[in-house]
C-alpha positions in Angstrom: 17.1 -69.9 -113.8 16.5 -71.8 -110.7 17.6 -71.8 -107.0 21.0 -73.3 -106.0 21.5 -77.1 -105.4 23.6 -78.2 -102.3 26.1 -80.3 -104.3 27.3 -81.1 -107.8 28.1 -84.6 -109.1 28.9 -85.4 -112.7 25.7 -87.4 -113.6 23.8 -84.4 -112.4 25.9 -82.1 -114.3 25.7 -84.5 -117.5 21.8 -84.8 -117.3 21.5 -81.0 -117.1 23.7 -80.3 -120.3 21.9 -83.0 -121.9 18.4 -80.8 -121.8 19.9 -77.5 -122.3 20.7 -76.3 -118.8 24.1 -75.6 -116.9 25.3 -74.5 -113.8 26.9 -71.1 -112.7 27.8 -69.7 -109.1 27.4 -66.1 -107.8 31.1 -65.8 -107.1 34.3 -67.7 -106.7 33.6 -68.2 -102.9 29.9 -69.1 -103.5 28.6 -72.3 -101.6 25.9 -73.1 -104.1 25.5 -73.1 -108.0 22.2 -72.2 -109.8 20.9 -73.7 -113.0 20.5 -71.4 -116.5 18.9 -72.0 -119.4 19.1 -68.8 -121.6 16.2 -68.0 -123.8 18.8 -66.9 -126.7 21.6 -69.1 -126.9 25.0 -68.3 -128.4 26.5 -70.9 -130.6 29.5 -70.7 -133.1 28.6 -72.6 -136.3 31.5 -74.7 -137.2 31.4 -73.9 -140.8 31.0 -70.2 -140.0 34.2 -69.5 -137.8 35.6 -66.0 -139.0 39.3 -66.7 -139.2 40.7 -63.1 -139.8 43.8 -62.2 -141.6 45.7 -61.5 -138.6 44.5 -64.3 -136.5 45.4 -66.7 -139.7 48.8 -65.4 -139.4 49.2 -65.8 -135.6 47.9 -69.5 -135.9 50.1 -70.2 -139.1 53.1 -68.8 -137.4 53.1 -71.1 -134.2 53.5 -68.1 -132.1 52.2 -70.1 -129.4 52.2 -73.6 -128.8 48.9 -75.2 -128.4 47.9 -78.7 -126.4 44.7 -80.4 -125.7 44.2 -81.9 -122.2 47.7 -81.6 -121.3 46.8 -79.2 -118.1 43.2 -79.3 -117.6 43.1 -78.6 -113.7 45.6 -75.5 -114.5 43.3 -74.4 -117.2 40.1 -74.4 -115.1 42.0 -72.5 -112.3 43.5 -69.8 -114.7 39.9 -69.4 -116.1 38.7 -69.0 -112.4 41.4 -66.4 -111.4 40.1 -62.8 -110.8 41.8 -60.0 -112.9 41.5 -56.3 -113.0 38.7 -55.9 -115.4 36.9 -59.0 -114.0 37.3 -59.0 -110.1 35.0 -62.1 -109.8 33.9 -65.2 -111.4 31.0 -67.5 -111.7 33.3 -70.7 -111.5 33.3 -71.7 -107.7 34.7 -74.6 -106.1 32.0 -76.8 -106.8 31.9 -76.3 -110.4 36.1 -76.5 -110.3 35.7 -80.1 -108.6 33.0 -81.3 -110.7 34.8 -80.5 -114.1 38.1 -82.2 -113.0 35.9 -85.2 -112.5 34.2 -84.9 -115.8 37.5 -84.6 -117.1 38.9 -87.8 -115.6 35.9 -89.4 -117.0 36.6 -88.5 -120.4 33.8 -85.8 -121.0 35.7 -82.4 -120.1 38.4 -81.1 -122.1 41.0 -78.1 -122.4 42.9 -76.3 -124.8 46.1 -74.8 -123.7 48.0 -72.1 -125.3 51.6 -71.7 -124.0 54.2 -69.0 -124.4 57.4 -71.1 -123.9 56.6 -72.7 -120.5 54.2 -70.5 -119.5 50.3 -71.1 -119.8 49.0 -67.7 -121.2 45.5 -68.8 -122.5 43.0 -71.0 -123.6 39.6 -72.8 -122.7 37.7 -75.5 -121.2 34.4 -77.3 -122.0 32.2 -80.5 -122.1 32.0 -83.0 -124.8 28.7 -85.0 -125.0 27.5 -86.9 -128.0 28.5 -84.5 -131.0 28.1 -81.3 -129.0 31.0 -79.4 -127.3 29.8 -76.9 -124.7 32.3 -74.2 -124.3 32.4 -73.1 -120.5 35.0 -70.4 -120.3 38.1 -69.0 -122.2 41.1 -66.9 -120.8 43.9 -64.9 -122.2 46.9 -63.5 -120.8 48.5 -62.7 -123.9 47.5 -61.2 -126.9 45.3 -63.2 -129.0 45.7 -66.2 -126.8 42.1 -67.1 -126.6 41.4 -66.6 -130.1 44.1 -69.0 -131.0 42.5 -71.6 -128.8 39.1 -71.3 -130.2 40.7 -71.6 -133.8 42.4 -74.9 -132.5 39.1 -76.0 -130.9 37.0 -75.4 -133.7 39.4 -77.2 -136.3 39.5 -80.1 -133.9 35.5 -80.2 -133.6 35.5 -80.0 -137.4 37.8 -82.8 -137.8 36.0 -85.1 -135.0 32.8 -85.0 -136.4 31.0 -82.5 -134.0 28.0 -80.5 -135.1 27.4 -78.2 -132.3 29.5 -75.7 -130.4 28.0 -74.2 -127.6 29.1 -70.7 -126.4 26.1 -69.9 -124.0 26.1 -66.2 -123.9 27.1 -63.9 -126.8 29.7 -61.3 -126.3 31.4 -59.1 -128.7 34.5 -61.3 -128.7 32.6 -64.5 -129.7 30.4 -62.3 -132.3 33.8 -61.0 -134.0 34.7 -65.0 -134.4 31.3 -65.9 -136.3 29.1 -66.8 -133.1 25.3 -66.2 -133.5 22.1 -66.3 -131.5 19.5 -68.8 -131.7 16.3 -68.9 -129.7 15.7 -71.6 -126.8 13.7 -74.0 -129.1 15.9 -74.0 -132.2 18.9 -74.5 -129.7 17.0 -77.7 -128.3 16.6 -79.0 -131.7 20.4 -78.6 -132.7 21.3 -80.1 -129.2 18.8 -83.2 -129.6 20.4 -83.8 -133.0 23.9 -83.7 -131.5 23.1 -85.9 -128.8 21.2 -88.5 -131.0 22.8 -91.9 -130.0 24.7 -90.5 -127.2 22.1 -92.4 -124.4 21.7 -96.1 -124.7 18.5 -97.8 -125.0 16.3 -97.5 -121.9 18.2 -94.2 -120.8 21.4 -95.9 -120.2 24.7 -94.2 -119.5 25.7 -91.0 -121.5 28.5 -91.4 -123.9 31.3 -88.7 -124.0 31.7 -89.1 -127.8 28.8 -91.1 -129.5 29.4 -90.2 -133.5 32.4 -87.6 -132.4 36.1 -88.0 -131.8 37.6 -85.1 -129.6 41.1 -86.7 -130.4 40.6 -87.1 -134.1 43.3 -84.2 -134.9 45.9 -86.0 -132.9 45.1 -89.5 -134.3 45.1 -88.1 -138.2 47.7 -89.5 -140.6 49.8 -86.9 -142.1 48.0 -88.2 -145.4 44.6 -87.2 -144.4 45.7 -83.6 -143.5 45.1 -80.8 -146.0 48.8 -80.0 -146.3 52.0 -81.8 -146.2 52.9 -82.5 -142.6 55.1 -84.8 -140.3 54.1 -87.1 -137.5 53.8 -85.3 -134.1 51.5 -82.9 -132.9 49.9 -80.7 -136.1 51.5 -77.6 -137.0 49.4 -74.2 -136.9 49.7 -74.1 -140.8 47.6 -77.5 -140.8 45.1 -75.9 -138.5 44.9 -72.5 -140.6 44.3 -74.8 -143.8 41.4 -76.9 -141.8 39.9 -73.5 -141.1 40.0 -72.4 -144.5 37.9 -75.2 -145.8 34.0 -75.4 -145.7 32.1 -78.1 -144.6 
């Protein structure tokens, strides 16, 4: 963990993530951020996601409408809101701004969960090479964040990603199959996931070298595990994808 930095910019943030470091702030109103590199890193193996019977039913029933990158600014703002059991947040103005810039550049993505017209949960994170760095998730309705993670895992599997970084372990993440790995092991996984994402001579980082965050949206009905029609994939397709092992 290091001292604060005066201003974040997209290239600085991308460079930090590529070496296993990420920014946090002391509070929503903090003027600066600090850099974090946990000794133990939480990851969620994409072939080890735990889809409980109740979550499978919720996903397959399409109880919620799930979208990707439809409302990124609203999602990060929702994640940054204070609630009774979490009066403050580590997402300050700098982090919110730079991630909106990274979203416009094609690096940052969101999964949104809707109940009718209302945004009730979801998550956002950063895609770099074949790694996805989960930043924050939020739930304002029953199982909304779990549904978001389920859709994210299915999307990453189909898109050729190899690493889902969850940063810090929580009981919530552990119940979904997340594990902790030591820093050295994490850096090895990260190096493999980023292979090819930096051009020759240290050129620009690529948001999707070897992976495609939108492969799920582009998939033909014939390539999916169950019969479907054109348009957004249904929850039954997601549940089936999650039931397959890689």
